[in-house]
C-alpha positions in Angstrom: 79.9 48.7 -25.7 82.8 49.5 -22.9 82.8 46.1 -21.0 86.2 48.0 -19.2 83.6 49.9 -17.0 80.1 48.3 -17.1 78.2 45.2 -15.8 75.3 43.4 -16.3 72.4 45.3 -14.8 69.0 44.7 -14.1 67.6 46.5 -17.5 69.7 44.0 -19.4 67.0 41.5 -18.8 64.0 43.4 -19.2 63.9 42.9 -23.0 64.2 46.4 -24.0 67.2 48.8 -25.7 69.4 47.1 -23.2 68.9 43.9 -23.6 69.2 44.3 -27.2 72.9 46.6 -27.0 73.8 43.4 -24.9 72.6 40.9 -27.5 74.0 42.7 -30.5 77.3 43.6 -28.3 78.3 40.2 -26.9 76.1 37.5 -27.9 75.4 37.7 -31.6 79.2 38.4 -32.6 80.3 35.3 -30.6 77.7 32.7 -32.0 76.8 34.1 -35.3 75.1 31.9 -37.7 72.1 31.6 -40.0 69.8 30.8 -37.5 70.6 33.4 -35.1 70.8 36.1 -37.9 66.4 35.2 -38.2 66.1 36.7 -34.7 63.2 34.3 -34.3 61.4 32.6 -30.9 63.5 29.1 -32.0 65.6 27.6 -34.6 64.4 25.0 -37.2 66.9 22.8 -38.2 67.0 19.5 -40.5 67.1 16.0 -38.7 67.2 13.0 -40.8 66.5 9.8 -38.9 67.1 9.2 -35.2 68.1 12.4 -33.2 69.6 12.3 -29.6 68.5 15.3 -27.2 70.1 15.9 -24.1 70.1 19.0 -21.4 72.4 20.1 -18.6 73.0 23.1 -16.6 76.2 24.7 -15.7 76.8 26.1 -12.2 80.7 26.1 -11.3 82.2 28.0 -9.1 84.7 29.6 -10.0 83.7 30.2 -13.4 87.6 30.0 -14.3 89.8 27.5 -13.2 93.2 25.6 -14.5 92.5 24.2 -17.9 88.9 25.5 -18.7 86.2 27.6 -17.9 82.0 27.1 -17.2 81.6 28.1 -21.1 83.9 25.9 -22.7 82.4 23.0 -20.3 78.9 23.9 -20.8 79.6 23.0 -24.5 81.9 20.1 -24.0 79.0 18.7 -21.1 76.4 19.0 -23.5 78.6 17.3 -26.9 79.5 14.6 -24.6 76.0 13.5 -23.4 75.4 13.7 -27.2 77.9 11.5 -27.9 77.3 8.9 -24.9 74.1 8.3 -26.9 76.2 7.5 -29.9 75.2 10.4 -31.8 76.9 13.0 -33.7 76.1 16.4 -32.0 75.2 18.9 -34.3 73.3 22.0 -32.4 72.8 23.2 -29.3 70.9 25.7 -27.3 72.0 28.3 -24.5 70.4 29.9 -21.7 71.9 32.6 -19.9 71.0 33.3 -16.4 73.3 36.7 -14.9 73.5 38.0 -11.8 73.2 41.7 -11.6 76.9 43.4 -11.4 79.1 40.6 -13.0 81.4 42.7 -15.0 80.5 42.8 -19.0 84.4 42.3 -19.2 83.7 38.5 -17.7 80.8 37.8 -19.2 82.2 38.4 -22.7 85.3 36.1 -21.8 82.7 33.2 -20.9 80.7 33.4 -24.2 83.9 34.1 -26.6 85.3 30.3 -24.8 81.8 29.1 -25.1 82.1 29.8 -28.9 85.5 28.7 -29.3 84.8 25.4 -28.0 81.5 25.4 -30.0 83.4 26.1 -33.2 86.2 23.4 -32.3 83.5 20.6 -31.6 82.0 21.3 -34.8 78.7 22.2 -33.3 76.3 25.4 -33.5 74.5 27.5 -31.1 71.1 28.2 -32.6 69.0 29.5 -29.9 69.0 30.7 -26.4 67.7 32.5 -23.6 68.8 35.6 -21.4 67.7 36.4 -17.8 69.1 38.7 -15.5 68.7 38.4 -11.6 69.2 40.4 -8.2 72.8 40.7 -7.1 73.7 37.8 -4.6 71.1 35.3 -6.2 73.8 33.7 -8.5 77.3 33.5 -8.6 77.7 35.6 -11.7 77.1 33.0 -14.8 74.6 30.4 -14.4 74.2 28.5 -18.3 71.7 26.1 -19.3 72.5 23.8 -22.4 70.5 21.5 -24.9 71.7 19.8 -27.4 70.6 17.4 -30.4 72.7 15.3 -32.7 72.4 12.7 -35.3 72.4 9.0 -34.2 75.0 7.3 -36.2 75.5 4.0 -33.8 73.8 1.3 -36.1 72.6 -0.4 -32.7 71.2 1.3 -29.5 74.1 2.3 -27.3 72.7 1.4 -23.7 72.7 -0.3 -20.7 70.2 -2.9 -21.9 72.6 -3.9 -24.0 75.3 -5.2 -21.8 76.1 -8.8 -21.5 77.9 -10.8 -19.1 81.4 -10.6 -20.2 81.7 -7.3 -21.6 84.9 -5.1 -20.8 84.8 -1.8 -19.4 87.4 0.4 -21.4 88.2 3.7 -19.5 89.4 6.8 -21.9 91.7 8.3 -19.7 93.2 9.1 -16.3 90.7 10.8 -13.6 90.0 13.2 -11.0 91.6 16.0 -12.9 88.5 18.2 -13.1 87.4 18.0 -9.6 90.6 18.5 -8.3 91.2 21.3 -10.5 88.2 23.2 -9.7 88.7 22.9 -6.1 92.2 24.1 -6.0 91.2 27.1 -7.6 88.1 27.8 -5.7 90.1 27.4 -2.2 93.0 29.2 -3.9 95.3 26.2 -2.7 99.0 26.6 -4.1 100.6 23.7 -5.2 103.6 22.6 -6.1 102.4 21.4 -9.5 99.1 22.7 -11.5 96.6 20.7 -12.0 94.2 21.0 -15.1 90.9 20.0 -15.9 90.5 17.6 -17.9 87.6 19.3 -19.9 87.2 18.5 -23.5 84.8 16.6 -26.4 85.5 12.8 -26.4 83.2 13.0 -29.6 85.3 12.3 -31.9 87.0 9.3 -30.0 83.6 7.9 -29.9 82.5 8.4 -33.3 86.0 7.2 -34.4 85.0 3.7 -32.2 81.6 3.7 -34.1 83.3 4.0 -37.8 85.7 1.5 -37.4 82.6 -0.8 -36.8 83.2 -1.5 -32.8 79.9 -2.9 -31.3 79.7 -0.4 -28.4 76.9 -1.8 -25.9 77.1 1.3 -23.8 78.7 4.7 -23.2 78.7 7.0 -19.7 80.6 9.8 -18.9 82.1 10.4 -16.0 80.6 13.8 -14.5 79.5 14.5 -11.0 79.8 11.0 -9.0 82.8 10.1 -10.8 84.0 6.6 -12.2 82.5 5.2 -9.2 79.1 6.4 -9.6 79.1 5.7 -13.1 79.8 1.7 -12.9 77.0 1.5 -10.2 74.4 3.4 -12.2 75.4 1.6 -15.3 75.5 -2.1 -13.6 72.1 -1.5 -12.1 70.3 -0.8 -15.2 71.8 -3.3 -16.9 71.0 -6.0 -14.2 74.7 -7.6 -14.0 77.4 -6.9 -11.3 80.7 -5.5 -12.7 84.6 -6.2 -11.4 87.3 -3.7 -11.8 91.2 -4.0 -11.4 91.7 -0.8 -9.4 95.7 -0.5 -9.9 94.7 -0.6 -13.7 92.9 2.8 -13.1 95.1 5.5 -14.0 95.2 8.3 -11.7 98.1 11.3 -11.4 100.1 11.1 -8.8 99.7 14.9 -7.8 95.9 13.9 -8.2 96.4 11.0 -6.0 98.4 13.2 -3.4 96.1 15.9 -3.0 92.9 13.3 -2.8 94.9 11.6 -0.2 95.8 14.9 1.9 91.8 15.7 1.8 90.6 12.5 2.5 88.8 12.0 -1.3 88.8 8.8 -3.2 89.6 9.8 -6.8 86.7 6.9 -8.0 84.5 9.5 -7.2 85.7 12.8 -8.1 84.4 14.0 -11.2 85.7 14.4 -14.6 84.7 16.3 -17.9 86.6 14.5 -20.5 86.5 10.9 -19.5 84.2 8.0 -20.2 84.2 4.5 -20.5 82.8 2.3 -23.3 81.3 -1.2 -22.7 82.2 -3.6 -25.6 82.4 -7.1 -26.5 85.4 -8.9 -25.1 86.7 -9.8 -28.3 86.7 -5.9 -29.2 88.3 -4.6 -26.4 92.0 -4.4 -27.5 90.3 -3.3 -30.9 88.5 0.0 -28.9 91.4 0.6 -27.0 93.7 0.8 -30.6 91.0 3.2 -32.0 90.9 5.4 -28.7 94.9 5.6 -28.7 94.6 7.6 -32.0 92.6 10.8 -30.2 94.9 13.0 -27.9 91.7 12.6 -25.3 91.6 9.2 -25.1 95.2 7.7 -26.0 96.0 6.7 -22.3 92.7 4.7 -22.8 93.1 1.2 -20.9 90.5 -2.1 -19.9 90.0 -2.1 -16.2 87.4 -4.8 -15.6 84.4 -6.7 -17.2 80.7 -7.3 -16.2 79.8 -10.6 -14.8 76.6 -12.5 -13.7 75.6 -11.1 -10.3 73.8 -8.6 -8.1 72.7 -5.5 -10.0 74.5 -2.6 -9.0 77.2 -4.8 -7.2 80.7 -3.4 -8.3 83.9 -5.1 -6.6 87.5 -3.6 -6.9 90.3 -5.8 -6.5 93.5 -4.1 -5.4 97.1 -5.0 -6.4 97.5 -7.5 -3.0 94.3 -9.2 -4.0 92.3 -8.0 -1.5 88.5 -6.4 -2.8 86.1 -3.4 -1.6 82.9 -2.9 -3.0 82.3 0.9 -4.8 79.1 2.8 -3.9 77.4 5.7 -5.0 78.1 8.9 -2.1 75.3 9.7 -0.1 75.8 13.3 -1.0 78.2 15.3 -2.9 82.0 14.7 -2.3 83.2 18.2 -3.9 80.2 21.0 -4.7 79.3 22.9 -7.4 82.0 21.3 -9.9 80.0 21.6 -13.1 
């Protein structure tokens, strides 16, 4: 298959010889494993015990941006959702919607990135789907994923287990993913390159569980950022939350970019950050464990849950002033995941 002079055609989605050539030339070699080799309508996998199951879709524009791309993000995003359930990610599906005219070289680059991210995360892409839409009906590639994993947390990891007094541990600095995508989309020339934080956080989460830390809840900070995650969890837990804004790590260049465009870093999306809610006595140990993993080495405790109105999150500033943190009514930065 000559990627240099060929593009996706409508025939590639027709189920005939052209589709078979695309699958055999790009997808199967990249995702090779025993389940795909059977070329069946689905994959039969062994899943002893409780299983976590999630699904997500990726429509980011542009497809490639500093620090990551749509293929890597599709794997990491799905793996991270499973980790937030206290599960060890194992198997993924991948559905591709391709736009007519997409260069095959671009498609191969996305697929190879996805395969590399899956190998690094220790998961297998065991089944998938391929569709082609007319030119102008998509931004090159859309990817839908689903993932399953074995639950390893001894207790449920969910908002209903949060108690007043529980501490909020943030895994690292925030805002880089949304800013990286925006600068790439608008071709902004910044003095310092801002790369997406896109990464798998599963090893760090599994490390917390292996150390016996009773993690009450986990939530990744994707669309809506830290602010939306805190409000959503607070609502579900039936508690209020208090955070210290000065303790939230934001890189200086990210902060400057947000200030320039009138954005609040607390609302900017991330793809490799999460909050862990643990009992007060476990907070120091949790940060010690997270400090052993590169993706979470800057983990910090930023606040706590308290008795109060469900969904009310307040942030105190360095001078003692407080403000209410709420979700956005819409999207601050569109098409970032």
